[in-house]
C-alpha positions as CSV (number, residue, x, y, z in Angstrom):
1,X,117.8,-71.2,146.0
2,X,115.2,-71.0,148.9
3,X,111.8,-72.6,148.0
4,X,112.7,-72.8,144.4
5,X,113.2,-68.9,144.2
6,X,116.8,-67.8,143.8
7,X,118.0,-65.0,146.1
8,X,121.4,-63.0,146.1
9,X,123.6,-62.5,149.1
10,X,125.4,-59.2,148.7
11,X,128.4,-58.7,151.1
12,X,128.8,-54.9,151.6
13,X,132.4,-53.6,151.0
14,X,132.5,-51.8,154.0
15,X,132.2,-54.3,156.9
16,X,134.5,-57.1,157.8
17,X,131.5,-58.5,159.9
18,X,129.4,-61.5,158.6
19,X,126.9,-59.3,157.0
20,X,124.9,-59.9,153.7
21,X,121.7,-57.8,151.9
22,X,119.1,-59.9,150.8
23,X,118.0,-59.6,147.2
24,X,115.1,-61.4,145.3
25,X,115.4,-60.4,141.8
26,X,116.3,-56.8,142.0
27,X,114.1,-56.0,145.1
28,X,115.9,-55.8,148.3
29,X,114.8,-57.7,151.3
30,X,116.6,-56.8,154.2
31,X,119.9,-57.8,155.9
32,X,120.9,-60.6,157.9
33,X,124.0,-61.1,159.8
34,X,125.5,-64.0,161.7
35,X,126.8,-62.9,165.4
36,X,130.3,-63.1,165.8
37,X,129.7,-64.4,169.5
38,X,128.8,-67.8,167.9
39,X,125.3,-68.2,168.8
40,X,124.5,-70.1,165.4
41,X,121.7,-67.9,164.7
42,X,120.9,-65.5,162.1
43,X,119.7,-62.5,163.0
44,X,117.5,-60.4,160.8
45,X,117.7,-56.7,161.5
46,X,114.4,-55.4,160.0
47,X,112.6,-57.8,162.0
48,X,114.7,-57.8,165.3
49,X,114.4,-61.8,165.2
50,X,116.5,-64.6,165.0
51,X,116.7,-68.0,163.1
52,X,118.6,-71.2,163.2
53,X,119.2,-71.4,159.3
54,X,119.6,-68.9,156.8
55,X,116.8,-70.0,154.4
56,X,114.2,-69.3,157.4
57,X,116.1,-65.6,157.7
58,X,114.9,-65.7,154.1
59,X,111.4,-66.7,155.0
60,X,111.0,-64.2,157.5
61,X,112.3,-61.1,155.2
62,X,109.6,-62.7,152.5
63,X,106.9,-62.4,154.9
64,X,103.6,-60.8,153.4
65,X,102.7,-57.2,154.2
66,X,99.4,-58.8,155.9
67,X,101.5,-60.8,158.3
68,X,101.2,-58.2,161.3
69,X,97.5,-58.3,160.8
70,X,97.2,-62.4,160.8
71,X,99.6,-62.7,163.9
72,X,97.1,-60.1,165.6
73,X,94.2,-62.4,164.6
74,X,96.3,-65.5,166.0
75,X,96.8,-63.8,169.5
76,X,93.1,-62.8,169.7
77,X,92.3,-66.5,168.8
78,X,94.5,-67.9,171.3
79,X,93.5,-65.5,173.8
80,X,89.7,-66.7,173.4
81,X,90.8,-70.1,173.4
82,X,92.5,-70.0,176.7
83,X,89.5,-67.8,178.7
84,X,87.5,-70.7,177.3
85,X,86.4,-72.9,180.5
86,X,85.3,-75.7,177.9
87,X,88.7,-75.9,176.7
88,X,90.7,-79.3,176.4
89,X,94.4,-80.1,174.7
90,X,94.2,-83.6,173.2
91,X,97.5,-85.6,171.8
92,X,97.4,-89.4,170.4
93,X,100.6,-91.5,170.0
94,X,100.2,-94.4,167.6
95,X,101.5,-97.5,167.0
96,X,102.3,-96.6,163.2
97,X,103.2,-93.6,160.9
98,X,101.0,-94.2,158.2
99,X,97.5,-94.9,157.1
100,X,97.1,-97.6,159.9
101,X,98.3,-95.5,162.5
102,X,96.3,-96.9,165.6
103,X,96.4,-95.4,169.2
104,X,98.5,-96.5,171.5
105,X,98.7,-93.6,174.0
106,X,96.1,-90.8,174.4
107,X,96.1,-87.8,176.7
108,X,93.6,-85.1,177.5
109,X,94.3,-81.9,179.7
110,X,92.1,-79.0,180.8
111,X,93.4,-75.6,180.1
112,X,94.9,-75.2,183.7
113,X,97.2,-78.2,182.6
114,X,95.3,-80.7,184.9
115,X,95.5,-84.2,183.5
116,X,92.1,-85.6,182.9
117,X,93.0,-88.7,180.4
118,X,96.6,-90.2,180.4
119,X,96.3,-93.7,179.2
120,X,98.4,-96.3,177.5
121,X,96.0,-98.3,174.8
122,X,96.7,-101.9,173.4
123,X,96.5,-101.2,169.7
124,X,95.9,-104.9,168.7
125,X,98.7,-104.9,166.3
126,X,102.7,-104.7,166.5
127,X,103.9,-101.5,167.1
128,X,106.2,-100.3,164.1
129,X,110.1,-99.8,165.0
130,X,109.7,-96.2,163.5
131,X,106.8,-95.2,166.0
132,X,108.5,-96.9,168.8
133,X,111.9,-94.9,168.1
134,X,109.7,-91.8,168.8
135,X,107.7,-92.3,171.9
136,X,109.6,-95.4,173.3
137,X,106.5,-97.3,173.7
138,X,106.8,-100.8,172.8
139,X,104.6,-104.1,172.8
140,X,105.4,-105.2,176.5
141,X,104.2,-101.6,177.5
142,X,100.8,-102.2,176.4
143,X,100.7,-105.7,176.8
144,X,98.1,-105.4,179.8
145,X,96.6,-101.7,178.8
146,X,92.8,-101.4,177.8
147,X,92.1,-101.6,174.0
148,X,90.5,-98.7,172.9
149,X,86.8,-99.7,173.1
150,X,87.6,-99.9,176.7
151,X,88.8,-96.5,177.2
152,X,86.2,-95.0,174.9
153,X,83.4,-94.2,177.4
154,X,85.7,-92.6,179.5
155,X,87.2,-90.4,176.7
156,X,83.8,-89.7,175.4
157,X,82.6,-88.6,178.8
158,X,85.7,-86.0,178.9
159,X,85.3,-84.6,175.5
160,X,81.7,-84.1,175.0
161,X,80.6,-81.0,174.4
162,X,84.3,-79.6,174.9
163,X,86.3,-77.2,173.0
164,X,89.1,-79.7,172.0
165,X,92.5,-78.1,170.4
166,X,95.1,-80.2,169.0
167,X,98.6,-79.5,167.0
168,X,97.8,-81.1,163.7
169,X,94.3,-81.8,164.7
170,X,93.5,-83.6,161.3
171,X,96.0,-86.4,162.2
172,X,94.6,-86.9,165.7
173,X,90.8,-86.6,164.7
174,X,91.9,-89.3,161.9
175,X,93.4,-91.6,164.0
176,X,90.4,-91.5,166.4
177,X,88.0,-92.0,163.4
178,X,89.8,-95.0,162.1
179,X,89.5,-96.6,165.9
180,X,86.1,-95.5,165.9
181,X,85.4,-97.2,162.4
182,X,87.1,-100.4,163.5
183,X,85.0,-100.5,166.5
184,X,81.2,-99.2,164.6
185,X,81.9,-100.0,160.9
186,X,79.5,-97.3,160.6
187,X,80.8,-93.7,159.2
188,X,77.5,-91.8,160.2
189,X,78.5,-93.0,164.1
190,X,82.0,-91.8,163.7
191,X,81.1,-88.4,162.3
192,X,78.5,-88.1,165.2
193,X,81.3,-88.8,167.9
194,X,83.7,-86.0,166.5
195,X,80.6,-83.6,166.0
196,X,80.0,-84.0,169.7
197,X,83.1,-81.7,170.1
198,X,84.3,-78.5,168.9
199,X,87.6,-79.7,167.4
200,X,90.3,-76.6,166.4
201,X,93.8,-76.9,165.2
202,X,96.8,-74.9,166.8
203,X,99.4,-76.0,164.0
204,X,98.4,-73.3,161.5
205,X,98.2,-70.3,163.8
206,X,101.7,-71.4,165.2
207,X,102.8,-71.3,161.5
208,X,101.4,-67.9,161.1
209,X,102.8,-66.7,164.1
210,X,106.4,-67.7,163.2
211,X,105.7,-65.7,160.0
212,X,108.4,-68.1,158.0
213,X,106.7,-67.5,154.2
214,X,107.4,-70.3,151.7
215,X,106.7,-68.6,148.3
216,X,106.7,-72.1,146.5
217,X,103.6,-73.2,148.5
218,X,102.0,-69.7,149.2
219,X,101.7,-70.4,153.0
220,X,103.6,-70.3,156.1
221,X,106.0,-73.1,156.8
222,X,104.7,-75.3,159.7
223,X,106.5,-75.5,163.2
224,X,107.2,-78.4,165.2
225,X,105.2,-78.2,168.5
226,X,108.4,-79.7,171.0
227,X,108.5,-81.9,174.0
228,X,108.9,-85.1,174.5
229,X,106.8,-87.8,172.3
230,X,104.7,-88.4,175.0
231,X,101.1,-87.4,174.6
232,X,100.7,-85.7,178.2
233,X,104.0,-83.9,177.6
234,X,102.7,-83.0,174.0
235,X,99.3,-81.6,176.0
236,X,101.6,-79.5,178.0
237,X,103.8,-77.9,175.2
238,X,100.7,-77.2,173.6
239,X,99.2,-75.4,176.4
240,X,102.8,-73.2,176.1
241,X,102.3,-72.8,172.6
242,X,98.6,-71.0,173.3
243,X,100.1,-68.8,176.0
244,X,102.8,-67.9,173.4
245,X,100.5,-67.0,170.6
246,X,98.2,-65.4,173.1
247,X,101.0,-63.0,174.0
248,X,102.1,-62.0,170.7
249,X,101.9,-58.5,169.8
């Protein structure tokens, strides 16, 4: 079972190699094989690509016929983003993992990778152990850091009128919106601040480019960005991701 739909793996009788034909119902999807050199990857012959898991190899074989055109559109989008002099990449690390995820670190880099903002932030509340376990930031690290309202004028000046790209922009915008609402208690002011920049998400285009189709959700599976859980490092990883998307053919 892969994403709730059964597949059959049929090993040809004329080979000793770890090779299987993949079938969904009676439809042949393609062939996968594990390399005898032990690289730990599943090789999808029809796509000339490799996956770390058999499930992902099956998802690759389940790609819709529109995938090639969708990937080309993603490449065009990424090239336009990288060519835009107004480009900024942004990442936020938080004190928690849930609905009260206050900012503990924010970084902003321009399209050339130059750091414009990289600040620790005192969230005004304890940092959850689960969050600290990811980014390593503890209460002692932010004891003398500015609060978000102190950082806001600088952040506003940097992002105003710019094209802001984040990986899972919904999360980052949500965290910033909560901080703004905590300060202003005015939803219209929060919306106005966010509307002062053009926000775009790179996570969905990256999922399309990877092309791992999940039939249970009728969408491509999201991919991890990679990099350390450090805001500036995540921004650099995002820039690398954009360059990779732009080079897809």
